[in-house]
C-alpha positions as CSV (number, residue, x, y, z in Angstrom):
1,M,13.1,17.5,-4.9
2,T,14.2,13.9,-5.1
3,R,16.7,11.9,-7.0
4,A,14.6,12.4,-10.1
5,S,16.6,15.6,-10.4
6,E,19.1,13.2,-12.0
7,P,17.0,12.0,-15.0
8,S,19.6,9.4,-16.1
9,R,19.0,7.5,-12.9
10,R,15.2,7.7,-13.1
11,T,14.7,6.9,-16.8
12,I,11.1,6.2,-17.8
13,L,11.4,4.1,-20.9
14,A,7.9,4.5,-22.2
15,A,6.6,2.1,-24.8
16,A,3.6,2.0,-27.2
17,V,0.8,-0.2,-25.9
18,A,0.4,-1.7,-29.4
19,A,4.1,-2.7,-29.5
20,A,3.7,-4.4,-26.1
21,A,0.6,-6.2,-27.2
22,A,2.3,-7.4,-30.3
23,T,4.9,-9.3,-28.3
24,A,2.4,-10.9,-25.9
25,G,2.8,-14.6,-25.6
26,A,6.2,-14.7,-27.2
27,G,8.9,-16.8,-25.6
28,P,8.7,-20.0,-23.7
29,A,8.0,-18.4,-20.4
30,A,4.8,-17.0,-21.7
31,A,3.3,-20.5,-21.8
32,A,4.1,-21.2,-18.1
33,A,1.1,-21.8,-15.8
34,E,0.5,-19.4,-12.9
35,P,0.8,-21.9,-10.0
36,D,-1.2,-20.1,-7.3
37,G,-3.7,-17.8,-8.8
38,G,-3.7,-15.4,-11.8
39,P,-2.1,-12.0,-11.9
40,T,-3.9,-8.8,-10.8
41,K,-3.5,-5.5,-12.6
42,A,-4.4,-1.9,-12.1
43,S,-5.0,-1.3,-15.8
44,P,-5.6,-4.1,-18.3
45,S,-3.2,-2.6,-20.9
46,L,-0.6,-0.9,-18.8
47,V,0.2,-2.4,-15.4
48,D,0.6,-5.9,-13.9
49,N,1.0,-6.4,-10.1
50,R,2.0,-9.7,-8.4
51,A,2.8,-10.3,-4.8
52,W,3.4,-13.3,-2.6
53,T,1.9,-12.8,0.9
54,S,-0.1,-15.9,2.0
55,Y,1.1,-19.1,3.8
56,A,0.1,-21.1,0.7
57,Q,2.0,-18.8,-1.6
58,W,5.1,-18.9,0.6
59,R,5.0,-22.7,0.2
60,T,5.3,-22.4,-3.6
61,G,8.5,-21.8,-5.4
62,S,11.9,-23.1,-4.3
63,A,13.2,-23.0,-0.8
64,R,16.8,-23.5,0.4
65,G,17.1,-23.3,4.1
66,V,13.9,-21.3,4.7
67,R,10.4,-22.3,5.8
68,A,7.0,-20.7,5.6
69,V,5.3,-19.5,8.8
70,A,1.6,-19.3,9.3
71,G,-0.3,-16.9,11.6
72,P,-2.1,-13.6,11.2
73,R,0.8,-12.3,9.0
74,P,2.3,-15.3,7.1
75,G,5.9,-15.0,6.0
76,V,9.2,-16.8,5.3
77,V,12.1,-17.2,7.8
78,I,15.5,-18.9,8.0
79,S,15.1,-22.6,9.1
80,T,18.4,-24.3,8.5
81,P,20.9,-22.1,6.7
82,A,21.9,-23.2,3.2
83,G,25.4,-22.0,3.7
84,R,27.8,-19.3,4.8
85,T,29.2,-16.4,2.8
86,D,31.4,-13.3,3.2
87,Y,30.0,-9.9,2.3
88,T,32.2,-6.8,2.0
89,D,30.1,-3.7,2.5
90,P,31.0,-1.3,-0.3
91,H,30.1,1.7,1.9
92,T,32.1,0.8,5.0
93,G,34.7,-1.6,3.6
94,R,33.9,-4.0,6.4
95,T,33.9,-7.8,5.6
96,A,31.7,-10.1,7.7
97,S,30.5,-13.7,7.5
98,W,26.8,-14.4,7.2
99,E,24.7,-17.5,7.2
100,Y,22.1,-17.4,4.4
101,A,19.0,-19.1,3.1
102,T,17.0,-18.4,-0.1
103,W,13.4,-18.4,-1.3
104,T,12.7,-18.2,-5.1
105,S,9.2,-17.4,-6.4
106,P,7.5,-19.4,-9.1
107,V,7.7,-17.9,-12.6
108,H,5.1,-15.1,-13.0
109,V,4.0,-14.5,-16.6
110,L,3.2,-10.8,-17.0
111,S,-0.3,-10.0,-18.4
112,V,1.3,-7.0,-20.0
113,P,4.7,-7.5,-21.6
114,S,6.6,-4.7,-19.8
115,T,9.3,-2.1,-20.4
116,E,9.8,-1.6,-16.6
117,A,9.5,-3.5,-13.4
118,I,9.8,-2.4,-9.8
119,A,10.0,-4.9,-6.9
120,S,9.0,-4.1,-3.3
121,W,9.0,-6.0,-0.1
122,N,7.9,-5.9,3.5
123,A,10.1,-7.5,6.2
124,H,11.3,-7.4,9.8
125,T,15.1,-7.5,10.1
126,P,16.3,-7.5,13.7
127,A,19.9,-6.4,14.4
128,G,22.2,-9.1,13.1
129,T,20.1,-9.8,10.0
130,W,19.4,-8.4,6.5
131,L,18.1,-9.4,3.1
132,Q,18.7,-9.2,-0.6
133,A,15.9,-9.0,-3.2
134,E,16.7,-10.0,-6.8
135,L,14.7,-10.3,-10.1
136,K,15.4,-12.6,-13.1
137,G,13.3,-12.2,-16.2
138,T,12.5,-13.8,-19.5
139,Y,12.4,-11.5,-22.5
140,S,9.7,-11.7,-25.2
141,D,12.4,-13.2,-27.5
142,G,12.8,-16.2,-25.2
143,T,16.1,-15.3,-23.7
144,D,16.7,-14.7,-20.0
145,T,18.2,-11.8,-17.9
146,P,20.8,-12.4,-15.3
147,W,19.8,-12.3,-11.6
148,Y,19.6,-8.5,-10.9
149,V,20.0,-7.2,-7.4
150,M,17.0,-5.0,-6.7
151,G,18.1,-4.0,-3.2
152,R,20.2,-5.0,-0.2
153,W,18.1,-3.9,2.7
154,A,17.9,-3.8,6.5
155,A,15.7,-1.6,8.7
156,G,18.7,-0.4,10.6
157,D,22.2,0.5,9.6
158,Q,24.3,-1.2,12.2
159,D,25.1,-4.3,10.2
160,I,25.1,-3.3,6.6
161,R,24.5,-0.1,4.7
162,R,21.2,-0.2,2.9
163,T,22.0,0.0,-0.8
164,S,21.0,-0.3,-4.5
165,V,23.5,-1.7,-6.9
166,D,24.7,0.3,-9.9
167,D,26.1,-0.9,-13.3
168,Q,23.9,-3.9,-13.7
169,T,23.1,-4.6,-17.4
170,D,23.1,-7.4,-20.0
171,G,22.9,-5.1,-23.0
172,K,19.2,-5.6,-23.2
173,S,18.1,-4.2,-19.9
174,D,19.5,-2.1,-17.1
175,I,18.8,-1.5,-13.4
176,W,18.4,2.2,-12.6
177,T,18.7,2.3,-8.8
178,D,15.4,0.4,-8.0
179,T,13.9,0.0,-11.5
180,F,14.4,-2.7,-14.1
181,A,14.2,-1.1,-17.6
182,I,14.4,-2.4,-21.1
183,S,17.4,-0.6,-22.7
184,D,15.7,0.1,-26.0
185,A,11.9,0.1,-25.7
186,A,11.6,1.1,-29.4
187,S,13.1,-2.3,-30.3
188,G,9.9,-4.0,-29.3
189,L,11.7,-6.2,-26.8
190,R,9.7,-6.7,-23.6
191,L,9.9,-8.4,-20.2
192,A,7.5,-11.3,-20.6
193,A,7.9,-13.1,-17.2
194,Y,10.0,-12.9,-14.1
195,Q,11.0,-14.6,-10.8
196,L,11.9,-13.0,-7.6
197,R,14.6,-14.4,-5.2
198,L,15.0,-13.5,-1.5
199,T,18.3,-14.2,0.3
200,L,18.0,-13.9,4.0
201,Y,21.2,-13.4,6.1
202,R,22.0,-13.7,9.8
203,T,24.9,-13.6,12.1
204,P,26.4,-17.1,12.1
205,G,25.6,-19.4,15.0
206,T,22.6,-17.4,16.2
207,P,18.9,-18.2,16.0
208,L,18.2,-14.7,14.5
209,T,16.2,-14.5,11.2
210,P,14.6,-11.9,9.0
211,T,10.9,-12.4,8.5
212,V,9.6,-11.4,5.1
213,W,5.8,-10.9,4.9
214,R,5.5,-9.7,1.3
215,I,7.4,-9.5,-1.9
216,G,6.2,-8.6,-5.3
217,A,6.8,-6.6,-8.4
218,M,4.9,-4.2,-10.7
219,G,5.5,-4.6,-14.4
220,S,4.3,-1.9,-16.8
221,A,4.4,-0.6,-20.3
222,I,3.3,3.0,-20.2
223,P,2.9,4.7,-23.6
224,D,4.8,7.9,-24.5
225,R,2.6,10.8,-23.6
226,F,3.1,14.5,-22.9
227,T,-0.5,15.0,-21.8
228,V,-3.4,12.9,-20.5
229,P,-7.1,13.5,-20.7
230,A,-8.5,14.8,-17.5
231,S,-10.8,12.4,-15.7
232,K,-14.2,13.5,-14.5
233,P,-14.6,14.2,-10.8
234,G,-16.4,11.6,-8.8
235,L,-15.6,12.1,-5.1
236,A,-15.5,15.0,-2.6
237,K,-13.7,13.8,0.5
238,E,-10.7,14.7,2.6
239,L,-8.7,12.5,4.9
240,V,-7.2,13.9,8.1
241,V,-3.4,13.3,7.6
242,P,-0.6,14.8,9.7
243,R,1.3,17.6,8.0
244,Y,5.1,17.8,7.9
245,S,7.3,20.1,6.0
246,Q,10.6,18.9,4.5
247,E,11.9,22.4,4.2
248,I,12.2,23.0,8.0
249,H,14.9,20.3,8.0
250,K,17.1,22.0,5.5
251,G,20.8,21.5,6.4
252,Q,20.1,18.7,8.9
253,Y,22.1,15.5,8.7
254,P,24.3,15.9,5.6
255,E,25.1,12.2,5.9
256,Y,21.5,11.6,4.9
257,D,21.4,14.1,2.0
258,N,21.1,17.3,4.0
259,G,17.4,17.6,4.6
260,G,15.3,20.2,2.8
261,E,14.3,19.4,-0.8
262,A,16.0,16.0,-0.7
263,W,13.6,14.7,2.0
264,C,10.3,14.8,0.2
265,S,10.0,11.0,0.0
266,P,10.6,10.2,3.7
267,T,8.6,13.2,4.8
268,S,5.6,12.0,2.8
269,S,6.1,8.5,4.1
270,Q,6.1,9.7,7.6
271,M,2.8,11.6,7.1
272,I,1.0,8.5,5.9
273,I,2.6,6.2,8.5
274,E,1.3,8.5,11.2
275,Y,-2.1,8.7,9.5
276,W,-2.4,5.0,10.3
277,G,-1.6,5.6,13.9
278,R,2.1,4.4,13.9
279,K,5.1,6.4,15.0
280,P,8.7,5.8,16.0
281,T,9.3,5.2,19.7
282,P,11.3,7.6,21.9
283,E,14.1,5.1,21.9
284,Q,14.2,5.0,18.1
285,L,14.3,8.8,18.1
286,S,17.0,9.2,20.8
287,W,19.8,9.7,18.2
288,V,18.1,12.9,16.8
289,D,19.3,16.3,17.9
290,P,16.6,17.3,20.5
291,S,16.5,20.8,19.2
292,Y,15.1,19.6,15.8
293,T,11.3,19.9,15.2
294,D,9.6,16.7,14.0
295,P,12.4,14.3,14.8
296,Q,10.4,11.5,13.2
297,V,11.1,13.0,9.8
298,C,14.8,12.8,10.5
299,H,14.4,9.2,11.5
300,A,12.5,8.4,8.3
301,A,15.3,10.0,6.2
302,R,17.9,7.8,7.9
303,S,15.7,4.7,7.6
304,T,15.2,5.2,3.8
305,Y,18.6,6.4,2.9
306,D,20.2,4.5,0.0
307,Y,24.0,4.6,0.4
308,Q,24.7,4.0,-3.3
309,Y,22.2,6.5,-4.6
310,Q,23.1,8.9,-1.8
311,G,19.6,9.9,-1.2
312,C,16.3,9.0,0.4
313,G,14.2,8.6,-2.7
314,N,14.6,4.9,-3.3
315,W,10.9,3.9,-3.9
316,P,11.0,0.3,-2.5
317,F,13.1,1.4,0.5
318,N,10.4,3.9,1.5
319,A,7.7,1.2,1.2
320,A,9.8,-1.2,3.2
321,Y,10.3,1.4,5.9
322,A,6.6,1.9,6.2
323,A,6.2,-1.9,6.8
324,T,8.6,-1.8,9.7
325,F,5.7,-0.4,11.7
326,E,3.3,-2.8,13.3
327,D,0.8,-4.3,10.9
328,L,1.5,-2.0,8.0
329,Q,2.1,-2.9,4.4
330,G,3.9,-0.9,1.7
331,V,3.7,-1.3,-2.0
332,V,5.1,0.6,-5.0
333,T,2.8,0.6,-8.0
334,R,1.5,2.7,-10.9
335,L,-2.1,3.9,-11.2
336,S,-4.0,4.9,-14.3
337,S,-5.9,8.0,-13.4
338,L,-7.3,10.2,-10.6
339,K,-10.3,7.8,-10.6
340,D,-8.0,5.2,-9.0
341,L,-7.0,7.7,-6.3
342,E,-10.7,8.5,-5.7
343,T,-11.4,4.8,-5.2
344,L,-8.6,4.6,-2.6
345,I,-9.5,7.9,-0.8
346,A,-13.1,6.7,-0.6
347,A,-11.9,3.7,1.3
348,G,-9.7,5.9,3.6
349,I,-6.4,5.1,1.9
350,P,-4.2,8.1,1.0
351,A,-1.4,7.8,-1.5
352,I,2.1,9.1,-2.1
353,T,2.6,10.2,-5.7
354,S,5.7,11.1,-7.8
355,Q,5.6,14.0,-10.3
356,S,7.8,16.6,-12.0
357,F,6.8,19.9,-13.5
358,L,7.7,23.5,-14.3
359,K,6.6,26.2,-11.9
360,E,3.9,27.4,-14.4
361,E,2.5,23.9,-14.9
362,L,1.1,23.6,-11.4
363,T,-0.9,26.6,-10.2
364,G,-0.3,27.5,-6.6
365,A,2.8,25.3,-6.1
366,G,5.2,28.3,-6.3
367,Y,8.1,26.1,-7.5
368,G,9.2,23.7,-10.2
369,T,10.9,20.4,-9.8
370,S,12.4,17.6,-11.8
371,G,11.0,15.1,-9.3
372,H,9.0,15.4,-6.2
373,L,6.8,13.2,-3.8
374,M,3.7,14.5,-2.2
375,T,0.6,12.9,-0.6
376,V,-2.9,12.9,-2.0
377,I,-5.3,13.1,0.9
378,G,-8.6,14.0,-0.9
379,F,-10.6,15.9,-3.4
380,T,-12.7,19.1,-3.3
381,A,-16.3,19.4,-4.4
382,D,-15.0,20.5,-7.8
383,G,-12.7,17.5,-8.1
384,D,-9.5,19.3,-7.5
385,V,-6.7,17.5,-5.7
386,I,-6.1,18.1,-2.0
387,A,-2.4,17.3,-1.3
388,N,-0.1,17.4,1.7
389,D,2.9,18.9,-0.1
390,P,6.0,18.7,2.0
391,A,7.7,21.3,-0.2
392,S,6.1,24.0,2.0
393,P,7.8,26.5,4.3
394,S,6.1,25.2,7.5
395,D,4.0,22.3,8.8
396,E,1.0,24.6,8.8
397,A,1.4,25.4,5.1
398,V,1.6,21.8,3.9
399,R,-2.1,21.4,2.9
400,R,-2.5,22.5,-0.7
401,V,-5.3,22.4,-3.3
402,Y,-4.1,21.8,-6.9
403,K,-6.2,22.0,-10.2
404,R,-7.3,18.5,-11.2
405,A,-6.3,18.6,-14.9
406,E,-2.9,20.1,-14.2
407,W,-2.1,17.7,-11.4
408,E,-3.3,14.6,-13.4
409,T,-1.0,15.6,-16.3
410,I,2.1,16.1,-14.3
411,W,1.7,12.8,-12.5
412,L,0.7,10.5,-15.4
413,R,2.7,11.8,-18.3
414,T,6.0,10.0,-19.3
415,K,7.4,12.9,-21.3
416,R,7.7,16.6,-20.6
417,Y,9.7,19.7,-21.5
418,N,12.2,21.1,-19.0
419,A,13.1,24.7,-18.5
420,S,15.6,24.7,-21.3
421,G,13.1,23.1,-23.7
422,S,14.6,19.7,-23.8
423,V,12.4,16.5,-23.6
424,V,12.9,14.7,-20.4
425,S,11.0,11.9,-18.6
426,G,8.0,11.8,-16.3
427,T,7.1,9.1,-13.8
428,G,4.0,7.7,-15.5
429,G,1.7,7.4,-12.5
430,V,4.1,6.0,-9.9
431,C,2.8,5.9,-6.3
432,Y,3.4,4.3,-2.9
433,L,0.5,2.8,-1.1
434,Y,0.6,2.1,2.7
435,F,-2.3,0.2,4.2
436,P,-3.0,-2.2,7.1
437,A,-1.9,-5.8,7.1
438,R,-5.5,-6.7,7.7
439,P,-7.5,-4.1,5.7
440,T,-11.2,-3.8,6.1
441,A,-13.5,-5.3,3.4
442,H,-14.0,-1.8,1.8
443,Q,-10.2,-1.3,1.8
444,R,-9.6,-4.7,0.3
445,L,-12.1,-4.0,-2.5
446,A,-10.5,-0.6,-3.2
447,L,-7.0,-2.0,-3.3
448,A,-8.1,-4.9,-5.6
449,A,-9.7,-2.3,-7.9
450,V,-6.3,-0.7,-8.5
451,G,-4.6,-4.1,-8.8
452,V,-3.1,-4.5,-5.3
453,H,-3.7,-7.6,-3.1
């Protein structure tokens, strides 16, 4: 259903919590002070979230040619470029010159020494601009990673091709499309701290600039688990979310991975974006074949397509696409149970979740998948999950009800057996959250309860 059908590129390197705890505090970075507030976390032992979003936070770290801007949505922009560089796009072969400027975050010490980290960002990139997001870490043995590229991104595709970068490793860690992963989690080595770096690019001699409103990363150390205990139901509520099927797009736009089962991520993203009242303009949709139903799903696929991965399932690219719509934020994180999703649904915030399963493991699905995105929009009186599942034959058939215990297991586990009996990975509770730039008090509390600020 997504790129998780290629397990080697979505490897979940699960680690024992005890091993992670044993390395806590090791290495010089672990003693560094948090300069602008402590970390937040969705689960005290599993996940650490950190994001830079406020004017005060943008004024921390190290700036070369950028400045912080205040206002209702603070961010960072190019002020006086730090220099000029050439970039040869690996997907077009075109070389162009760009002015650039950089912002580097303070060191963030992870509250949970991590086996994985995923960065995500929210930005505006007008034509003639783009950005690069990087991560540099300090291991629990005190040594440092190189600067890893976590994504080269623009909202459009007229200047560069949006891309992840393959073959990044130092022998201790690797970048798998959009995920930093410790190469051998069993060794006990962990990511103890990290910095993020933004490089903003623009056409030379112009006043153009990207504006970045949010950048952060989620570090985690999820233990190996084939099953998880079912949580007790605590909420009966359903949100009214638009319903879109990915399957009605099968065969559309081969250049963006051919529609159908490959489009679960952008289809899910589009449902939640429209739940919040946002939608592409007629001008933005003018390139889509007018005979196609739900052209906004085609637009979402094009806008999330990763030219290196050759698919639309790059998690941060989907979150960044959501944030191109007025006053929306997008975050990639991990949650600990369906109780977290109940907290969000109670506040009116649906979620996009990643899961994999055999046909017989999810009653009523009618299919099996090595990786699939769907949206959680509520819970029945019995606590079962109400999902808008884009792997449905029509828009009308998208709403599904799945058994709570089955659904919780296929979402939260890190290990599973595939159809041939081999042990393969699960996603360990990954989800995308899209929410307003200025959430209500109830929404802020719900987001804080799951570690997102």
